[in-house]
N, C-alpha and C positions, 0 to 999 in steps of 0.2 A: 223164350224161343232162341235155338242157337242159328247158327248162320246157314248149315246147309239144311235144315227145315223151313226157315224162312223163304230159300233161293225156292225149291221144293215149290212152296203155295205162287209160285210169279206164275207169270205166261210161258204159255208152251214155245212160243218161239223164242227165250232165253236158255232155254233146256239145249244143253250138245249130246243127250242122249251117252253121257258119260265120258265125252272129251272135257278138254278146256273152253272154260266161256272165257271170252274178256275180263269179264267183272274178277272172276278168281285171281287174275293176272293182274289187274289195278288195286287190288287188294296188297297181296303180295309185292309192290314195289315200294321201296321207298324214294321217293323223289330226290333228287340234288336239292340241298338248299337254297339254290340260286332261281331256281323256278317257281312262277308264282300261279295262282290259282289260272288265271289263262294258258299259262304254260300247257299246265296239265292236262285243263280241258280239251287243245288245241292237237295234245300228243295221244291223250287214251281217244281220242274221237277220230283219229288217223287210223288208231290200231281197229276201232270198232268195224270203220268201212272197209279196211282193209280184211278183217277176217271176213268179214259179208261176201266182199269178191272171192274169197278163198271158197268159202259154204257153199254158197248160192251161186256163184256163176258171173259172169260179166253182167254190170248194170252200168252204162256212163253216166249218172247219176249218182253211184257211190265211188266213181273215180275220183269226178268230179270234185266229191266233198271232200278225199283225202287231199287233193291239190290246194283247194282254197284252204283247211286248215292249214296244211305245211305252209304256204305263201304267208299265213297270216302270224304262223309262228313267227317265221324267218324274220319280220318285216319287227315284228316286235323285239324279237332278240340284236336286231342291227339297231334299233331307236336305243335300246339299252346300250349300245356298243358303242353308240356316239355321244352318250354321257360319262362312259367311262364304267359299265357294268356288262357283264356278261361277256368282258372281251378275251377269254381263257380259249387256250384251243384244245382238243384232246390229245 
């Protein structure tokens, strides 16, 4: 089975009715080699909850999750900077 067919069999709450779905975005991204699995998870969950806020309206729990994941991501990056990793500027 192909990508689109497998996606069409998923739960209806994962379908964007022809729009862009976060999973398609994740699939198209080539992460920076500096990122580990945690970094990618934290950033994709941030995107997921931001997308929910955009499409479903404001839910404090979703906004709180964005803040939580970004804080975890920043803390992880800072801990690596302290050991000489991840200290590149954009």
